[in-house]
Every structure is written in structure tokens, then in C-alpha cells.
N, C-alpha and C positions, 0 to 999 in steps of 0.2 A: 457488533458495536465497535470493535477495534477498526474494522474496515471502514465504517462510516466516519470514524474519527480521522483516520488517515486520509480518506478521500476528501473530506471537507476541511480538515485542519492542515493537511500537508499536500494539497493539490499540486503545487509547483515542484514538489520533490519527486521527480521520476525515479530517483534512486530507491525511494521507499517501495515503489511498485516492483522494481527489479528485485529487491531483496525478498519481497513477499512472494514473487513468482518463483524465486530460487527456493524459498522455504516451502513452497507448495500451497500457500494460502490462496493465491489467485490462480484459478485454473483457466 
């Protein structure tokens, strides 16, 4: 759910993806 929100609500924010990758959320 959170990933869907971030991908749809914060698409232009690549920083979010970077943080998630560092957090290990995105593999």
C-alpha cells in the first residue's frame, strides 16, 4: 500500500526511491 502511494503520489521524487532502496524496501 505504501509503495503504491509513493509510486503514484510521489512519482517525480526519485529521492523517495533512493531512500526506500537504502531502507531495503525496494529490492
